[in-house]
GUGU-935841 format. One record per residue (C-alpha): residue in one letter; chain; y, z, x. Coordinates in Angstrom, 1 decimal. Layout:
{'A', 'A', {Y, Z, X}};
...
// end
This chain:
{'M', 'A', {5.5, 2.3, 11.5}};
{'S', 'A', {7.7, 4.4, 13.8}};
{'I', 'A', {10.6, 6.9, 12.7}};
{'Q', 'A', {13.1, 4.3, 14.3}};
{'L', 'A', {11.4, 1.3, 12.2}};
{'M', 'A', {11.8, 3.2, 9.2}};
{'Q', 'A', {15.6, 4.0, 9.7}};
{'Q', 'A', {16.0, 0.2, 10.7}};
{'A', 'A', {14.6, -0.8, 7.5}};
{'I', 'A', {16.6, 1.8, 5.2}};
{'S', 'A', {19.5, 0.6, 7.5}};
{'F', 'A', {18.9, -2.9, 6.8}};
{'M', 'A', {18.2, -2.6, 2.8}};
{'E', 'A', {22.0, -0.7, 2.6}};
{'E', 'A', {23.7, -3.6, 4.7}};
{'H', 'A', {22.3, -6.2, 2.0}};
{'M', 'A', {21.6, -4.3, -1.1}};
{'C', 'A', {24.3, -7.2, -3.3}};
{'E', 'A', {22.4, -9.6, -1.7}};
{'D', 'A', {19.0, -11.3, -3.0}};
{'I', 'A', {16.4, -9.3, -1.0}};
{'S', 'A', {13.1, -7.8, -1.6}};
{'Y', 'A', {10.7, -5.3, 0.7}};
{'I', 'A', {9.5, -9.2, 2.2}};
{'E', 'A', {12.6, -9.3, 3.9}};
{'V', 'A', {12.8, -6.4, 4.9}};
{'A', 'A', {9.5, -6.9, 6.4}};
{'Q', 'A', {10.5, -9.7, 8.5}};
{'N', 'A', {13.2, -7.6, 9.8}};
{'V', 'A', {11.0, -4.8, 11.3}};
{'H', 'A', {8.4, -7.6, 12.3}};
{'M', 'A', {5.6, -6.3, 10.0}};
{'S', 'A', {3.4, -8.3, 7.4}};
{'N', 'A', {4.6, -7.8, 4.1}};
{'Y', 'A', {1.8, -6.0, 2.9}};
{'N', 'A', {1.5, -3.2, 5.9}};
{'F', 'A', {5.2, -2.7, 5.3}};
{'H', 'A', {5.2, -2.5, 1.6}};
{'R', 'A', {1.9, 0.3, 2.3}};
{'T', 'A', {3.7, 2.2, 5.1}};
{'F', 'A', {7.3, 2.4, 3.8}};
{'S', 'A', {5.5, 3.5, 0.2}};
{'F', 'A', {3.1, 6.3, 1.7}};
{'I', 'A', {6.2, 7.9, 3.9}};
{'A', 'A', {8.9, 7.1, 1.1}};
{'G', 'A', {7.2, 8.0, -1.8}};
{'M', 'A', {8.4, 5.0, -3.6}};
{'T', 'A', {7.9, 1.3, -2.9}};
{'A', 'A', {11.1, -0.4, -1.0}};
{'N', 'A', {11.7, -2.5, -4.1}};
{'E', 'A', {12.0, 0.9, -6.0}};
{'Y', 'A', {14.5, 2.1, -3.4}};
{'I', 'A', {16.6, -0.8, -3.7}};
{'R', 'A', {16.6, -1.1, -7.5}};
{'K', 'A', {17.5, 3.2, -7.4}};
{'R', 'A', {20.5, 1.8, -4.9}};
{'R', 'A', {21.7, -0.9, -7.0}};
{'L', 'A', {22.0, 1.3, -9.5}};
{'T', 'A', {23.8, 4.0, -8.6}};
{'L', 'A', {26.4, 1.8, -6.4}};
{'A', 'A', {26.6, -0.1, -10.1}};
{'A', 'A', {27.3, 3.3, -11.9}};
{'Q', 'A', {30.1, 4.3, -9.2}};
{'E', 'A', {31.9, 0.9, -9.2}};
{'L', 'A', {31.8, 0.7, -12.7}};
{'Q', 'A', {33.7, 4.4, -12.5}};
{'A', 'A', {36.0, 3.7, -10.0}};
{'T', 'A', {37.1, -0.1, -10.4}};
{'D', 'A', {37.7, -2.4, -13.3}};
{'I', 'A', {34.6, -4.1, -12.8}};
{'S', 'A', {33.6, -5.9, -15.9}};
{'V', 'A', {29.6, -5.3, -17.2}};
{'I', 'A', {28.9, -8.7, -16.4}};
{'D', 'A', {30.6, -9.0, -13.0}};
{'A', 'A', {28.6, -6.0, -11.9}};
{'A', 'A', {25.5, -7.0, -13.4}};
{'Y', 'A', {25.4, -10.2, -11.0}};
{'K', 'A', {26.5, -8.5, -8.4}};
{'Y', 'A', {23.8, -6.4, -8.6}};
{'G', 'A', {20.9, -8.5, -8.2}};
{'Y', 'A', {20.2, -8.7, -12.2}};
{'E', 'A', {20.0, -12.4, -14.4}};
{'S', 'A', {21.6, -11.5, -17.2}};
{'P', 'A', {24.0, -8.6, -18.2}};
{'E', 'A', {21.5, -7.9, -21.0}};
{'S', 'A', {18.7, -6.9, -18.2}};
{'F', 'A', {21.2, -5.1, -16.6}};
{'S', 'A', {22.2, -3.0, -19.3}};
{'K', 'A', {18.4, -1.8, -19.8}};
{'A', 'A', {17.6, -1.0, -16.5}};
{'F', 'A', {21.0, 1.0, -16.4}};
{'S', 'A', {20.5, 2.9, -19.6}};
{'R', 'A', {16.7, 3.9, -18.1}};
{'F', 'A', {18.0, 5.1, -14.8}};
{'H', 'A', {21.2, 7.0, -15.9}};
{'G', 'A', {20.9, 7.8, -19.8}};
{'S', 'A', {24.2, 6.0, -20.5}};
{'S', 'A', {24.6, 2.5, -21.0}};
{'P', 'A', {27.4, 0.2, -18.7}};
{'K', 'A', {30.2, 0.1, -21.1}};
{'Q', 'A', {29.5, 4.2, -20.9}};
{'A', 'A', {29.5, 4.7, -17.3}};
{'K', 'A', {33.2, 3.5, -17.9}};
{'Q', 'A', {34.5, 6.4, -19.5}};
{'K', 'A', {35.1, 9.8, -18.5}};
{'G', 'A', {32.1, 12.4, -19.0}};
{'A', 'A', {29.5, 9.7, -19.0}};
{'K', 'A', {25.8, 11.2, -17.8}};
{'L', 'A', {25.2, 9.3, -14.6}};
{'H', 'A', {22.2, 9.8, -12.0}};
{'L', 'A', {22.9, 9.7, -8.1}};
{'F', 'A', {20.5, 8.5, -5.9}};
{'N', 'A', {21.5, 8.5, -2.5}};
{'P', 'A', {20.5, 6.6, 0.9}};
{'L', 'A', {17.1, 8.5, 2.4}};
{'V', 'A', {17.6, 9.6, 5.9}};
{'I', 'A', {14.6, 10.0, 8.1}};
{'K', 'A', {14.4, 13.6, 9.2}};
{'I', 'A', {11.6, 15.1, 11.4}};
{'I', 'A', {10.5, 18.5, 10.2}};
{'L', 'A', {8.4, 21.1, 11.9}};
{'E', 'A', {6.2, 22.5, 9.4}};
{'G', 'A', {3.3, 24.9, 9.7}};
{'G', 'A', {0.1, 23.9, 11.7}};
{'S', 'A', {-2.4, 22.4, 9.8}};
{'V', 'A', {-6.2, 20.7, 10.4}};
{'M', 'A', {-6.4, 16.8, 10.1}};
{'D', 'A', {-10.0, 16.2, 11.4}};
{'Y', 'A', {-10.7, 12.5, 12.8}};
{'R', 'A', {-12.4, 10.5, 15.1}};
{'I', 'A', {-11.8, 7.6, 17.0}};
{'E', 'A', {-14.6, 4.9, 17.1}};
{'H', 'A', {-14.5, 0.7, 18.7}};
{'R', 'A', {-16.6, -1.0, 16.8}};
{'E', 'A', {-17.3, -4.5, 18.0}};
{'G', 'A', {-16.6, -7.8, 15.5}};
{'Q', 'A', {-18.5, -7.2, 12.2}};
{'R', 'A', {-20.0, -9.2, 9.7}};
{'F', 'A', {-20.3, -8.3, 5.5}};
{'I', 'A', {-21.2, -9.9, 2.5}};
{'A', 'A', {-18.6, -9.2, 0.2}};
{'L', 'A', {-17.3, -10.0, -3.5}};
{'V', 'A', {-14.0, -10.5, -2.7}};
{'K', 'A', {-11.0, -10.7, -5.2}};
{'S', 'A', {-7.1, -11.3, -4.0}};
{'F', 'A', {-4.5, -8.3, -5.5}};
{'P', 'A', {-0.4, -8.5, -5.5}};
{'N', 'A', {0.7, -6.1, -2.5}};
{'E', 'A', {2.9, -4.2, -5.2}};
{'I', 'A', {-0.1, -2.1, -6.7}};
{'I', 'A', {-0.2, -0.4, -3.5}};
{'N', 'A', {0.7, 3.4, -4.4}};
{'D', 'A', {1.2, 2.7, -7.3}};
{'D', 'A', {-0.4, 5.5, -9.5}};
{'N', 'A', {0.0, 3.6, -12.8}};
{'D', 'A', {-2.0, 1.0, -11.4}};
{'H', 'A', {-5.9, 0.7, -11.6}};
{'S', 'A', {-6.9, -2.7, -10.6}};
{'I', 'A', {-9.1, -2.5, -7.7}};
{'P', 'A', {-10.9, 0.4, -9.7}};
{'D', 'A', {-11.5, -1.9, -12.8}};
{'F', 'A', {-12.5, -4.4, -9.6}};
{'W', 'A', {-15.5, -2.4, -9.1}};
{'K', 'A', {-16.0, -1.3, -12.0}};
{'E', 'A', {-16.3, -4.8, -13.5}};
{'C', 'A', {-18.3, -6.0, -10.5}};
{'S', 'A', {-20.9, -2.6, -11.2}};
{'E', 'A', {-21.0, -3.6, -14.8}};
{'K', 'A', {-22.1, -7.4, -14.3}};
{'N', 'A', {-24.7, -6.1, -12.0}};
{'L', 'A', {-23.2, -7.5, -9.1}};
{'I', 'A', {-23.4, -4.3, -6.2}};
{'E', 'A', {-26.8, -3.2, -6.6}};
{'P', 'A', {-28.9, -6.3, -5.9}};
{'M', 'A', {-26.3, -6.7, -2.8}};
{'R', 'A', {-27.1, -3.2, -1.8}};
{'R', 'A', {-31.0, -3.9, -2.1}};
{'L', 'A', {-30.5, -6.7, 0.5}};
{'R', 'A', {-30.5, -3.8, 3.2}};
{'V', 'A', {-33.1, -1.4, 4.3}};
{'E', 'A', {-33.4, 1.9, 2.1}};
{'G', 'A', {-31.8, 4.5, 3.7}};
{'K', 'A', {-28.8, 2.2, 4.9}};
{'R', 'A', {-27.4, 0.7, 1.5}};
{'D', 'A', {-23.8, 1.7, 2.4}};
{'L', 'A', {-21.2, 0.1, 0.4}};
{'Y', 'A', {-18.0, -0.9, 2.0}};
{'G', 'A', {-14.4, -1.2, 0.3}};
{'L', 'A', {-12.4, -4.0, 2.6}};
{'C', 'A', {-8.7, -4.2, 2.7}};
{'G', 'A', {-8.0, -7.5, 4.3}};
{'P', 'A', {-5.7, -7.8, 7.2}};
{'A', 'A', {-2.2, -8.9, 6.2}};
{'K', 'A', {-1.3, -12.6, 6.5}};
{'D', 'A', {2.7, -13.5, 7.8}};
{'G', 'A', {4.6, -14.2, 4.3}};
{'E', 'A', {1.9, -13.8, 1.9}};
{'T', 'A', {2.3, -11.2, -1.1}};
{'H', 'A', {-1.1, -10.4, -2.3}};
{'F', 'A', {-3.9, -9.1, -0.1}};
{'D', 'A', {-7.8, -9.7, -0.7}};
{'Y', 'A', {-10.1, -6.8, -1.2}};
{'G', 'A', {-13.7, -7.2, -0.9}};
{'I', 'A', {-16.7, -4.7, -1.9}};
{'G', 'A', {-19.5, -5.5, 0.6}};
{'I', 'A', {-22.3, -4.5, 2.8}};
{'V', 'A', {-22.7, -5.0, 6.7}};
{'V', 'A', {-24.6, -8.0, 8.0}};
{'D', 'A', {-27.0, -6.7, 11.1}};
{'G', 'A', {-30.6, -6.6, 11.7}};
{'D', 'A', {-30.9, -4.4, 8.7}};
{'T', 'A', {-30.3, -6.6, 6.3}};
{'D', 'A', {-32.3, -9.6, 4.5}};
{'A', 'A', {-30.9, -12.7, 6.2}};
{'E', 'A', {-32.7, -15.0, 3.9}};
{'K', 'A', {-31.7, -13.6, 0.7}};
{'A', 'A', {-28.1, -13.2, 1.4}};
{'E', 'A', {-28.0, -17.2, 2.0}};
{'Q', 'A', {-28.4, -17.1, -2.1}};
{'F', 'A', {-25.7, -14.9, -2.8}};
{'L', 'A', {-23.4, -17.1, -0.7}};
{'K', 'A', {-24.5, -19.7, -3.1}};
{'N', 'A', {-23.8, -17.6, -5.9}};
{'G', 'A', {-20.0, -16.7, -5.1}};
{'Y', 'A', {-20.2, -13.8, -2.7}};
{'S', 'A', {-17.9, -14.2, 0.8}};
{'I', 'A', {-18.5, -13.6, 4.7}};
{'W', 'A', {-15.8, -11.3, 5.2}};
{'I', 'A', {-15.8, -11.0, 9.3}};
{'T', 'A', {-13.9, -8.3, 11.4}};
{'E', 'A', {-12.6, -8.5, 15.0}};
{'P', 'A', {-13.5, -6.0, 17.7}};
{'V', 'A', {-11.2, -3.0, 17.3}};
{'D', 'A', {-10.8, 1.0, 17.4}};
{'Y', 'A', {-10.4, 3.1, 14.5}};
{'A', 'A', {-8.9, 6.3, 13.5}};
{'V', 'A', {-11.7, 7.7, 11.4}};
{'F', 'A', {-11.2, 10.6, 8.7}};
{'K', 'A', {-13.2, 11.9, 5.8}};
{'C', 'A', {-11.8, 11.8, 2.3}};
{'F', 'A', {-13.4, 15.0, 0.1}};
{'G', 'A', {-12.8, 14.7, -3.7}};
{'N', 'A', {-14.1, 13.6, -6.9}};
{'D', 'A', {-12.2, 10.5, -7.0}};
{'G', 'A', {-10.0, 7.8, -5.3}};
{'D', 'A', {-7.0, 10.7, -5.0}};
{'C', 'A', {-8.1, 11.8, -2.1}};
{'I', 'A', {-7.9, 8.3, -0.5}};
{'G', 'A', {-4.4, 7.7, -0.8}};
{'E', 'A', {-3.7, 11.5, 0.3}};
{'T', 'A', {-5.5, 10.8, 3.4}};
{'W', 'A', {-3.4, 7.7, 3.7}};
{'G', 'A', {0.1, 9.7, 3.0}};
{'K', 'A', {-1.4, 12.1, 5.7}};
{'F', 'A', {-2.3, 9.1, 8.3}};
{'F', 'A', {1.4, 7.6, 8.1}};
{'K', 'A', {3.1, 11.1, 7.8}};
{'E', 'A', {1.2, 13.4, 10.1}};
{'F', 'A', {-1.3, 11.6, 12.6}};
{'V', 'A', {1.3, 8.1, 13.6}};
{'P', 'A', {3.9, 10.3, 14.7}};
{'Q', 'A', {1.5, 13.2, 16.3}};
{'T', 'A', {-0.7, 11.0, 18.3}};
{'G', 'A', {1.0, 7.8, 19.5}};
{'Y', 'A', {-1.4, 5.8, 17.6}};
{'A', 'A', {-0.1, 2.8, 15.4}};
{'Q', 'A', {-2.0, 0.8, 12.7}};
{'T', 'A', {-2.9, -2.8, 13.5}};
{'E', 'A', {-2.7, -5.7, 11.7}};
{'D', 'A', {-6.6, -5.3, 11.3}};
{'T', 'A', {-9.1, -5.2, 8.4}};
{'D', 'A', {-9.2, -1.6, 7.2}};
{'Y', 'A', {-12.0, -0.3, 5.1}};
{'E', 'A', {-13.7, 2.7, 3.1}};
{'I', 'A', {-17.8, 3.6, 3.1}};
{'Y', 'A', {-19.5, 4.6, 0.7}};
{'Y', 'A', {-22.6, 6.2, 2.1}};
{'E', 'A', {-25.8, 5.8, 0.5}};
{'K', 'A', {-26.6, 9.5, 1.5}};
{'S', 'A', {-23.6, 11.5, 2.4}};
{'E', 'A', {-22.6, 15.3, 3.0}};
{'A', 'A', {-22.0, 17.5, 0.0}};
{'G', 'A', {-18.3, 16.9, -1.1}};
{'L', 'A', {-17.7, 13.4, 0.8}};
{'F', 'A', {-16.0, 10.9, -1.3}};
{'C', 'A', {-15.8, 8.5, 1.3}};
{'E', 'A', {-14.5, 7.7, 5.2}};
{'L', 'A', {-11.7, 5.7, 5.5}};
{'W', 'A', {-11.5, 3.7, 8.7}};
{'I', 'A', {-8.1, 2.7, 9.6}};
{'P', 'A', {-7.6, 0.5, 12.9}};
{'V', 'A', {-5.1, 1.6, 15.3}};
{'K', 'A', {-3.9, 1.1, 18.7}};
{'K', 'A', {-2.2, 3.1, 21.3}};
{'I', 'A', {1.4, 2.6, 21.7}};
// end
């Protein structure tokens, strides 16, 4: 997402703040898939678009309650809440004061201003990457669907839990053994976004090529594993160093905030993936492969 599209998205939200909108309508406005918009906005802004809308609505509601004679009930419905009770709970959590208290002088209220995108020149830093082209690939994978909202949610552990569940059920290691020793790398596949979808597919898999036991692989497909196919595409490849998945989120943040603005590349609507190498250099958690094109 370019700086211009980011500002367009924010302007659209501000102009339709009292309408029935979510990140889905905003994504449509900037011509992005729901998934990629949700992920891009959250990494750039540090919050999801839905969270931004919620905080702005509660700020505007407080200002209107203080400045006008609007009732709490009317404010609740105006700012998108299904009932005065749900509005009061959300309002109190955000402001530390109830809507009724907000009408009184001296009420404690929080102010959440509209986001403004600024280009800031920071000290030079090194971000190692390489661009690689891959023809279409085939994978065998364990695949599960997840809601878009979990992306960049520090409190959500759905994908790590999926890895843990598959490992505990001994579903990963037999799949890895379809590959020849020394080439048993695992892939964390993140599905290409589909227009209008509120969920995305994530797969744990292995690549299928001449080093894969094709005959045994057929049996895996009969037991609930799936074939995952990628298209020919260029990838920006980044090494993620760390002890856990936090380094992946940090790399995604740098991709959107540093790599995209400075290189002229943009992410495409194709599969991105992490590679967890059977044998890797010290401290490497994984490699992150992001599909890109020049813009």
